[in-house]
N, C-alpha and C positions, 0 to 999 in steps of 0.2 A: 513612317511605320511605327516608330517608337512613340510618337505623340498619340497615335491611334490607340496603342496598347495602354498608355497612361490614362487617356480619357475613358477607356473601357473600364478601368478599375478606379475611377474617380480622379479628381484633381489633386495634385500634391499640396501639402500644407503651405500656406503663405506666411511670410515673415510677420511676426507680431512682437513689437518691442516691449509690450507690457506682459508678455507671457513669461512666467517664472515657475513653471512646473505645475504640480497639482493645485488647481484653483481652489481658493478658499470660499468664494462666493458661489455656492451651489445650492440646489434645492433637492427635495425628495424625488426619487425616480421610481417608476413602475409601482405606483401607489396601489393599483388594483391587485397586483400580485402580492403586495405586502399585506393587504387586508385579507386576501384569500389564505395566505400562509398563516396568519394569526388565527383565523377561524379554524383552519385545519389543526393547528396546535391545540386549541381549546377542545376540539373534538377528540383529539388524541388523548388528552388528559381525561376527558369523560369516558373514553373507552377503557383507559387504565383503571379508573375508579370502578367502572362496571365490572371489569374482570376481577379486581381484588375483592369486590363485595359478593359477586355471584360464583366465581370460580373457586376451585379447591386444588392447590398444587400437590396435595397429598396423594392424588390419584396417579401422579407421575412417580412418586417415591415408593408408596406402599401398594401392594395388591389388595383387591377387594373380593369378597365372596359374592354369592348370588344375591345376597340381601343388601349389598352395598357397604358392609362393615369392613373396616380397614384391618388387615392382618398385622399383628405386632405393634399396633398403635397403643401408646400408654393411655390408660383410663378407659379402655374399651373392653368388652367381653373377650376379645381375641388378643389381649395383650401378650400372652405367653405363646402365641401361635403365629410366628412371623412368616411362615411359608404357606404358599397356596398350592394345593395339589389339584392338577387338572386331570379329570377322568376321560379316558378314551374308550368310547363304547364299542369300538372295533377291536380292542385289544385288552386282555386281562392286565390288571395292575400288578406290577412287580412288588413283592414284599420288601425289596431292598430300598425302594423309594420311601416307604413308611418309616424307615430308621431315621430319616431326617427330622421327623416330627416328635419323636420321643426316644429316650435312652432306654435300651433293653435291660440294662443292669444298673445297679446303684452301688458305687464304690465307697461313698461317704455316707455314714449313718444319717446325719442331719447337717443342714447348712451352718447351724450354730457351731458345731464341732470344728468344721474346717476354718471358720472365721476366727475362732478363739485360738486354734493351733497355729495358723499361719500368721497371726498378728505378731507373735513372738519370734517366729522363724522366717519373716518375710525377706530379710536381707540375704538369708541363705538360699531361699528358693527362687527369688526374683532374678538372680544371676543366671539361672538355667531356663528362664522364660523369655521368649522373644515375641514382641508384638509386631506382626507383619506390617501393619499399616504404618506404625511409627518407624520401623527400620526402612521401609520403602521411601518414606518422605525424607528421612535423614540421608539416604544414599542418592536420591535423585534431585531434590530441590536445591540444596547448596551448590552442586556442580553447575546446574542450569543457571542459577542466579549469578554465579561467578562468570560463566560464559557470556551472559547478557551484559554484565557490567564491563567485561573486557571489550565487547563489541561497542558499547557506548563510549568507553575511554578511547579506543582506537579511532573511532569515527571523529570524536571531538579533537583528538590530537592531530589527526590527519587534516582537518579543516584549519586548525591553528597554524600548522606548518604550511598549508596551502596559502595562508594569508601572507606569509613572509617569503616563501620559496616556491612560488607557483610554478615557474618553469621547471625547476629541478624536481619538484615533487611529481609533476605530471609525467616526466620521463622516467622517474624512479617507479612510479605506479605502473606505467606501461611495461617497463622491464620486469618488475616483480610479477605482474600478471602473466607474462610470457613464461617466467621462471616457474611460477606455481603450476601452470598447465603442463610445462615440461616435466616437473617433478611428478605430477599425476600420471603422465605417460610412463615415466621410469618405474613408478611404484606398481602400476598395472602390469608392466612387462616382467618385473621381478615375481609378482604373484603368478603370472602366466607361466614363467619358466619353472617356478617351484612346484607347480602341479604336474609337470611332465613325468610320466611314468606312474603317477598315482592311480590306484584302482578307481574306476568310475569317473575319472576326470575328463575323459574324451567324449562323454555323453553330450549330445546336442541339446540346446534349449527346447527345440521342437519335440524331441523325445521325452524330455523331462516334464513338459506340460506346465500347467498353472499350479504353483505351490504357494501356500499361505506363509510358509517360512522362507524368507528371502535369503537366508544364509545358505540354503541349498544351492542357489544359483552361483554363489561365490566359490563353490567347491568344484566347479567345472571350468575348463580352460576357455570355452567359447565365450563365456561372460566377460572375462578379462580381455579377450581379444576384441570384443565389441567395444569395451571401454577405451582400449588403445586407439581403435579406428575413429571413434567419436571425438576423443580429445585431440587426436592428430589433425582431424579436419578443422576443428575449432582453432587450433594453433596456426594452421596454414592460412585460414581466413583472416585472423587478426594480423599476421605478419604481412599479408598482401595489402590489407587496408592501411597499415602503417607505411608501407612503401609508396602507395599511390596517393596517400593523403597527408604526407609529412609536411608539405607547405601549408596546407589548411590547418593542420594541427598547430603549427607555429602561430597562425593567426588566432586560433581558438585559445591558445595559452595566454595571449595578450588580453583577450576578453575575460578570461578567468582571473587574470591579475587585476583588472578593473573591478570585477565582482568582489575580489578579495579586499580591495581598498574600501568598497562600499560597506561590506560586512564588518570590516575593521572599525569603521566610524560608527556603526550601530551594532555592537557585538551582541546585544540582547536579542537580536533577531534569530540567532542560532538556537535560543531556548524557546522561541515561540511555538515550535512543534509540540512542546510539552503541554501548552495550553490547548492546542488542537486535540492532542491525545486525551486530555481530561474531558473535553466536551464530547469526543467520540465515545469515550468510556461510559459517560452518562447516557448517551443515546442507545448504546448497545445494551446496557444493563436494563434500561427502561423497556426496551423492546423485548428482551429475554424474559423479564418478569411478567410483562403483560401477555406474552405468548404462552407461558407455562401455566398461568392461573386458570384460563378458561379451557385448558387442555382436557379432553375427555377421551381416554383410550378404550372405553367400554362399549364402543359401537359394535353391534353384532354383525357377523358376516354370514349371509344366507344366500349362496349362489342359486340361480335358477328358481328363485321363489321370492315372494314379497314378504319381507320380515319387518315388522314394526317393533322397534326396540322400545321397551318401557324404561323411561328415565327414572332414576331413583329420586323420589320426591315429586315426580310429575314433570312433564315437558312444559317449559315456559317459553315466552317469546325470545328470551336470551339464547336458548338452545336452537331456536329456528334460524337466527341470524348469526350463528357462531362462525360459519365460514366467511361471511361478509366482514365480520369484525376482525378475523384473523388476516384477511386480505388487506383491510384498511391499516392494520398494524404493520404489515410488511411494507406497504407503500409509503407510509409515513416514516418508517425507518430509513428507507432509501432517500426520501426527501430531506429529512433532518441531517443525515450523514453527509449528503452532497452539499447541503447548506453550510455545514461546519467546515468542510474542506474548501469550499469557495470563499468563505470568510477569511480563512488563512491566506489564500492566494491573493485576495484583494488587499488585505492588510499589508502583506509584504511588498506587493507591487507599489502601493502608495508610498511606503517608506523608502524604497530604493529609487523611485522616480523623483522624490524630493532631493535625494543625493545627486542624481544626474543633472537636474536642472538648476542646481546651485551654481551661481556664477563663480564664486570663490569657495572652493572646497578646502576645509570643512567649515569655514566661518559662516557661510550662508545656509548651512543645513539647519532646519528648524529643530528646536529642542524636543526631545522624546518623539522622534519620528514614527516609531512603531506604534506607540500608544495613541498618537494623534491620528494615524491612519486607521487604527482600529475603531476609534470614536467616529470618524467620518463614515466608515463603512457601515457601522450599525445605525448611525443617525440618519444618513441620507440614502443608503443603497441597500437596505434590507429587502426591498421589493425586487431590485435587480438580481440580488443573490437568490431570492426565492424563485424568480423567473427562470434563471439558468439551471438551477438545481431541479426545478419541476420538469423541464424538458428532458434532462438526463435521467431523472427517476422514472419517467414514463417509458423510456427506452429500456431501462434496466428491468422494470417489472414485466415488460413484454418478453425480454430474454428469459426471465424466470419462468414465465408461462410456457415458452417454447421448450425449455429444458424439462418441464413437467410433462408436456405432451410427448417429448422424445422418450422419457422414461416409461410412459404408459404404452407407447407404440413399439417398444423393443421387440415384443413377440409377434408383431404384425408381419405379414408376408408381402404387403403392398410396397413394391420398390419405388413407385412413383411418389407415394406419400413420404417415404424416407428421404428421397432426393429433394422434394420440395421443402421438407422440414430442415434439411441440412443447408439448403440455399438460404432459407429465411434466417437461420441462426448465424450464418456467415455474414449476411447483409446487415443484420442488426448489430453484430459485433463491430463491423467497420463503421457503422453509423455512430455507435457509442464512442469509438475512438475519435472520430471527427468532431462530435459535439463536445467532448472533453477538451480537445485542442482549441475549438472555437470559444468555449466558455472561458478558458484560461486567458486567452488574449483579450476577450471582451472585458473581463474583470480588470485587466491592466489599463485598458483605455478608459473604463469607467472610473477607476481610481485617479486617473490623471485629469480628465475633463469633466467628470461628474454628470455624464449623460446616461440615458436609459440603456437597457440591455440591447435592444435591436440596433440602435444607432451605434453603440460601442462595438457590437459584433461586426456590423457592416464596415465601420472605419478600420477596425483591426484586420479584417479579411482583405480589404482593398490595399491597406498599407503593406501587408505581407505579399500580396500579389505584385505590387509595384517593385518589391525588392525580393523577388522569388529566388534569385541567384544567391543573395546574401543569406537567405534562410537556410539553404543547403550548405553554404560555405562556413558560416559562423555558428548559427544556432544549433544545427543538428550535429555538427562535429563536436561542439562543446558538450551537448547532451550525451554523446557517445563516450567522451572522455570521463564524464562524471559516472556514467554507467559502469565503465571499467573500474573506477574506484570502488563502487559498491561490490562488484564481483570480487575484487581483491580482498576486501574485508571478509566477505562470506567465505571465500576460498581458504583464507588463512585459518579461520575458526573451524571450517568443515574438515580440512585435512589434519588439523591438530588432533582430531578424534582417532585417527588411524596411526598416529606415531607410535613406534615401538616402546618408547619410554612410558607412555600412558598404558599401553597394553600389558606391560610386564607388572605394573603395580596395581592396576585396577582389577577387580574381580571379573570373572567371565560372565558376560551377559547373554541370556538366551535370545533376546531380540533387541539388538542395539540400534536398529534403524530408527526407532521412535525417538530416543533422546537426541540422536544425531540430526534427524530432520527437524525436530523442535528447535535445536540450536541454530541450524541453518536458516530456517524461516524467520525466527525471531531476530537473529542478527541482521538479516536482510532488511526487515522492517525498521530496525533501529538505524541502520546505515541510511536507508531511504529517507527517514524522517530528517536527519541532519543534512543530507545531500539535497533534499527538496528545497531547502533554503537557498543553496547555491543555484539550483536550477531555476527557481523563480527569479532570483537576482539576475541571472544571465538573460532570461527571456524579457524581463522588464528593461534592462539596459539595451537589449537589442532593438526593441521597439522604439525606445527613446533615441537611440543612435540613428535609426532610419528616419525618424521625424526631424532630428537635428539636421540631417543632410538636406532635407526638403525645405526646412525653414530658413536655414542660414547657408552662407557661402564661404565663410572663413575670413571675410574682409573685416576692416575695422568697424564698419557700420553694422555688419551682421556677423559677429564672431560665433564660432562654434562653442557649444557648451561642453563638448566632449573633452576629455583629458588629452594631453599630448600623445599618450600611448594608444588611445583609440584613434586619434588622428593618423597615427602611423599605420594602424590596421587598414584605414581607408586607402592609403597610398599603396599598400601591398596588394589590395584587392581590386584596384582600379582596372587592371587589364582584363579581369574576368567578368566585370560588371558593366553592361552597356548603359546603365542608368546614371553613370557618372557625369559630371559637367563636361562641356565641350573642350576642345583643345585650347581655345583662346582663354577661357577661364582658368584652365590648368596652368597656362603659362603665366598668367597674372598672379597666381597664388603660389608659384613654385618657390620663390624666395622665402615666403612666410612659412610654407610647409617644411622647408629644409630646417628652418629655425625650430619649428615644433618637433621635428624628428630629433634634433639635438637635445631639446628639453626632455623629450621622452627617455632618451638614453641616460641623461643625468638623473632623472627621477628614478629610473630602475636601479641605477648604481647606488643612489642614496638609500 
């Protein structure tokens, strides 16, 4: 039965004495997709040039009158008229609105008088003048920058400590996460108790209705009770997972230790997300600028009639195909963004695979593994990256269209259409997650063997299916632990905003959810960028680990490439995995494995 399952998902890898990790003698893969991607990029550049030459971003910034003249634009007849007044033929205009366009009285005789007078007295009068924009930036930007810098420092410090104290740091991280959630429950309970007896505190959320000011919800007891229940459920779930998965967590800790050693030998990999961030910033800026330039908000709305809008300057073919150009802009944005993310995954996978398949670590690790892997990915596998990112982009653009249809059909009463749309959204969401998972593992196999996308995806899928129990035991538990680390960093920075020490010194904010949410989201993105390196390292080592078990048996003729600590993981997991060697092979390797276990303990102690 076991042989039938293995043949169903392909044959295991055979031993190859000449295999030494990522092969150097490789050729270009998926050339057709590479050519198609280059043509699409050239077309994207042409669309950008067309938008910059034909479009006008001032239509987004400045209002225009019925003649197409910009209000308040310097060098135009309307330079001193920055406001646009809309007439309502169904209602008489209020004279109070016209006060915005001109001053009813004149307090200063001439502008020359005030300029000459204030030039000598400016130090005296400027201390009583506040520039709202300047004060807002000074009060908001520095704290946000400090918070993001703290998130980056904490993430980097956490990963450095994880390099040397992986086991201790994982348990400290789990304990601190439980403590942070416990403090959240305690804080919510104190707020819940403090509102007892307060007027209006017993109003329910249903009676309160939808409010734009979220601080109103914090003044009723039911909100804090809901927070207590939600946090308590999360706390219980985490504790139950820790109780039932503690053995697997021990195995995952050993895998994190191995990932820490790999990152320690190529420490520059931690800063590779900065390169990915710069490329993504270029893609986002180019998409944003191209989207704004052809933007034309002056389209007339004429319900129940046929209304032909007269374009200022006449309608051109550019205006006819404006929607198609915007769609092309969005699609290429998804394609380029997914390509950049895939490039980062393949680069890190090639670097960490060269570490795993080194016979003597770190002596046999090639020089500059990250830069070498980046060069191989761009030189040989641009087409593979373009193929994988194209599939993912098509799914994402379909999801965008479904969201657009959902927005348009919100007022519809057809329940079947709503149900069908909801099912489609759910299916394509699941499909996107699966394709992301498949692309990630396909890039790892392509970085190692240099094959095309379809072959790499098939090999990765079959390898995972042949080791499906290990996927749940090692890979997913490790991802869960790293996810807890990200939650810990976000939780520490998020709860710091509610500490009494900060509340007593900071001025009262009318709407403090915006800076708090900005801090939480940005800190999560920063933590995710650093932890993504660890996650990619774990996934790469996991696939190499499974291939090593299929290629070799631990004998002198076919030794394992894994470190003694990973060999110990294998022995801890043998009882749960039916794909292990038979009893006779286990007996033959027992003495050697005992020695490897002892070496693993000595290595950890060192």
